[in-house]
C-alpha positions in Angstrom: 99.8 13.4 -119.6 98.8 10.5 -121.8 102.0 8.7 -120.9 100.4 5.2 -121.2 97.4 5.9 -123.4 97.6 2.5 -125.1 98.2 0.5 -121.9 95.9 -0.9 -119.2 96.8 -1.7 -115.6 95.0 -5.0 -114.8 96.4 -5.7 -111.4 95.5 -3.2 -108.7 94.8 -3.3 -104.9 92.9 -1.0 -102.6 91.8 -0.8 -99.0 89.7 -3.9 -99.7 93.0 -5.8 -99.6 94.6 -6.2 -96.2 97.9 -5.0 -97.5 96.7 -1.7 -98.9 95.2 1.5 -97.5 94.4 3.1 -100.8 91.0 4.5 -101.6 89.8 3.1 -105.0 88.9 6.6 -106.3 92.4 7.8 -105.7 93.6 5.0 -108.0 91.1 6.1 -110.6 92.2 9.7 -110.6 95.9 8.6 -110.8 95.0 6.4 -113.8 93.4 9.3 -115.6 96.5 11.5 -114.8 98.8 8.8 -116.2 96.7 8.5 -119.3 96.0 4.8 -118.9 93.4 3.4 -121.4 91.6 1.4 -118.7 92.2 -0.2 -115.3 91.0 -3.3 -113.4 90.8 -3.6 -109.6 91.9 -7.1 -108.4 91.7 -7.1 -104.7 92.9 -10.1 -102.7 91.0 -13.2 -101.6 93.1 -15.9 -100.0 91.3 -18.5 -98.0 93.0 -19.8 -94.8 95.9 -17.3 -95.0 97.9 -17.7 -91.8 97.5 -14.9 -89.4 101.0 -14.4 -88.1 102.8 -11.3 -86.6 101.2 -8.8 -89.0 97.6 -10.0 -88.4 97.0 -9.9 -92.1 93.8 -11.6 -93.3 93.2 -11.8 -97.0 89.4 -12.4 -97.0 87.5 -10.0 -99.3 84.3 -8.4 -98.2 82.8 -9.3 -101.5 79.4 -7.6 -101.2 80.9 -4.2 -100.1 83.7 -4.5 -102.8 81.3 -5.1 -105.7 78.9 -2.4 -104.5 81.7 0.3 -104.3 83.4 -0.8 -107.5 80.1 -0.8 -109.4 79.3 2.7 -108.2 82.8 3.9 -109.1 82.6 2.3 -112.6 79.3 4.2 -113.2 80.7 7.5 -111.9 83.6 7.5 -114.3 81.7 6.1 -117.3 82.9 7.9 -120.4 86.0 9.1 -118.7 87.9 5.9 -118.1 86.8 2.2 -118.4 87.0 0.5 -115.0 86.8 -3.2 -114.8 86.1 -5.3 -111.7 88.3 -8.2 -110.9 89.8 -10.3 -108.2 93.1 -11.8 -107.2 92.2 -15.3 -105.9 94.9 -17.2 -104.0 94.9 -20.7 -105.5 95.4 -23.9 -103.3 94.6 -27.4 -104.5 93.0 -28.4 -101.2 90.5 -25.6 -101.4 89.8 -26.0 -105.2 86.1 -26.6 -104.8 85.6 -23.6 -102.6 87.7 -21.4 -105.0 85.9 -22.7 -108.0 82.5 -21.6 -106.6 83.6 -18.4 -105.0 81.6 -15.3 -106.0 79.3 -17.1 -108.4 76.5 -14.6 -107.6 78.6 -11.8 -109.1 79.8 -11.0 -112.6 83.5 -10.4 -112.6 85.4 -9.0 -115.6 88.6 -10.7 -114.7 90.2 -13.1 -112.2 93.9 -13.5 -111.5 94.9 -16.8 -109.9 98.0 -16.5 -107.8 100.2 -18.7 -105.6 100.9 -17.0 -102.3 100.7 -20.1 -100.1 102.5 -23.5 -100.4 101.1 -26.0 -98.0 99.7 -23.1 -95.9 102.9 -21.1 -95.8 103.8 -17.9 -97.7 107.5 -17.7 -98.9 107.3 -14.2 -97.6 107.8 -15.6 -94.1 111.2 -17.0 -93.1 109.7 -20.2 -91.7 108.9 -21.3 -95.2 112.6 -21.7 -95.8 113.2 -23.7 -92.6 114.9 -27.1 -93.1 115.0 -26.8 -96.9 117.6 -25.5 -99.3 116.7 -22.5 -101.4 116.6 -24.5 -104.5 114.2 -27.0 -102.9 112.0 -24.1 -101.7 111.8 -22.7 -105.2 111.1 -26.1 -106.7 108.4 -26.7 -104.1 106.7 -23.5 -105.1 106.7 -24.2 -108.8 105.4 -27.7 -108.2 102.5 -26.3 -106.2 101.6 -24.1 -109.3 101.1 -27.3 -111.3 98.8 -28.8 -108.7 96.8 -25.5 -108.5 96.3 -25.4 -112.3 95.2 -29.0 -112.4 92.5 -28.5 -109.7 91.4 -24.8 -109.8 89.4 -23.5 -112.8 88.0 -20.1 -111.8 90.7 -17.8 -113.0 91.8 -16.2 -116.3 95.5 -15.7 -115.9 98.2 -16.9 -113.5 99.7 -14.0 -111.6 103.3 -13.3 -110.9 104.4 -16.9 -111.6 107.9 -16.5 -110.1 106.6 -14.5 -107.1 108.9 -16.5 -104.9 112.0 -14.7 -106.3 111.2 -11.7 -104.2 111.6 -13.6 -100.9 114.7 -15.8 -101.4 116.4 -15.3 -98.0 120.0 -15.4 -99.3 120.4 -12.3 -101.6 123.6 -13.8 -103.0 121.8 -16.8 -104.3 121.9 -16.9 -108.1 118.4 -17.6 -109.3 118.1 -19.1 -112.8 114.7 -20.0 -114.1 116.3 -22.6 -116.4 117.1 -24.7 -113.3 113.3 -25.3 -113.0 112.3 -25.2 -116.6 110.9 -28.7 -116.8 108.4 -27.8 -114.1 107.7 -24.4 -115.6 107.2 -25.9 -119.0 104.6 -28.3 -117.6 102.8 -25.4 -115.8 102.7 -23.3 -118.9 101.5 -26.2 -121.1 98.7 -26.9 -118.6 97.7 -23.2 -118.6 97.5 -23.2 -122.4 95.5 -26.4 -122.5 93.0 -24.9 -120.1 92.8 -21.6 -122.1 94.5 -19.6 -119.4 97.0 -16.8 -119.7 99.8 -15.2 -117.8 100.6 -11.7 -116.8 103.5 -9.3 -117.0 103.7 -8.0 -113.5 106.0 -5.1 -113.2 106.3 -5.2 -109.4 109.4 -7.4 -109.8 111.2 -4.2 -110.9 109.7 -2.3 -108.0 111.0 -4.9 -105.6 114.5 -4.4 -106.9 114.7 -7.5 -109.2 116.3 -7.2 -112.6 113.1 -8.4 -114.4 109.3 -8.4 -114.2 107.3 -11.3 -112.9 107.7 -13.6 -114.6 111.1 -13.1 -116.2 111.3 -12.7 -120.0 112.5 -16.2 -120.6 109.3 -17.6 -119.1 107.2 -15.1 -121.1 109.0 -16.2 -124.3 108.5 -19.9 -123.5 104.7 -19.3 -122.9 104.5 -17.8 -126.4 106.7 -20.6 -128.0 104.3 -23.2 -126.5 101.3 -21.5 -128.1 100.2 -19.2 -125.4 98.2 -16.2 -126.5 96.7 -14.5 -123.4 98.9 -12.0 -121.6 97.7 -9.1 -119.4 99.9 -6.4 -117.8 99.7 -5.1 -114.3 101.7 -3.1 -111.8 100.4 -5.0 -108.7 100.1 -1.4 -107.3 98.9 -1.0 -103.8 99.2 2.7 -103.8 98.4 5.3 -106.5 102.1 6.1 -106.9 102.8 2.5 -107.8 100.3 2.3 -110.7 101.8 1.6 -114.1 105.2 1.1 -112.5 107.9 0.8 -115.2 105.2 0.4 -117.9 107.5 2.2 -120.3 109.4 -1.1 -120.5 106.3 -3.2 -121.2 106.0 -2.8 -125.0 109.6 -3.8 -125.5 109.2 -6.9 -123.3 106.1 -7.9 -125.2 107.7 -7.5 -128.6 110.9 -9.3 -127.5 108.7 -12.2 -126.3 106.9 -12.4 -129.7 103.7 -10.5 -128.8 102.5 -7.5 -130.7 99.5 -7.1 -128.4 98.4 -7.5 -124.8 95.1 -8.7 -123.3 92.4 -7.1 -121.3 89.2 -8.9 -120.0 85.6 -7.9 -120.0 83.0 -10.2 -118.6 85.7 -12.9 -118.3 86.3 -12.7 -122.1 89.7 -11.7 -123.5 90.1 -8.7 -125.8 93.4 -8.2 -127.6 95.0 -4.7 -127.8 97.6 -3.9 -130.4 100.8 -2.2 -129.1 
């Protein structure tokens, strides 16, 4: 098909993540069918994730994961490049544990993400108890700053405005500029530490009008001097891979980028679009 032959999906989940049932090889065969130039698996690891009604536990079986992914990478050598990554949930109180996690393995790429704020995921309604929506969003963005200051073992910050998905009042008018002083600080810290951001197209899949983050945040990252930007679908099923990737080149160019980034051995490589 070669629909996306110059694009790489660098945010994918399999049955090694508690919220996916997909076989890794099924994702590889779909990537080949789509004509992606490469893929990176980034299964979840989130320490102390609260086990609530769904009994979801985001602790990665790292040994089994690395073994299976390494075998898969070798099996498809010469057919499609497969990179082995991780989506690590960042929390300031667990920074030391996070910064030493998986040191015995060589990852290609690590996404740092915020799923928990003081132990609670905005996905759950109790996050929003006794605070206004604006306070809940501000609290989330402030936690990102603390995570960047304390956590080092990641390459890009994932879906920076993830919280948009779970605003409980769907009539609420979210505007990133209401939080831009905090967002500016977060982006500046990322740039100072040599970290990037991602364009995560799952925002469109969830019915939002933009990717994660929105284009104004992507533009601001570039204006501040940011250079590293990966793209990912956050796909948990083969059919979600490369979701809305046809929009990605336009978003990149409108934000001032004429390339995107992939990672190999934790080192960025820049791909012209």
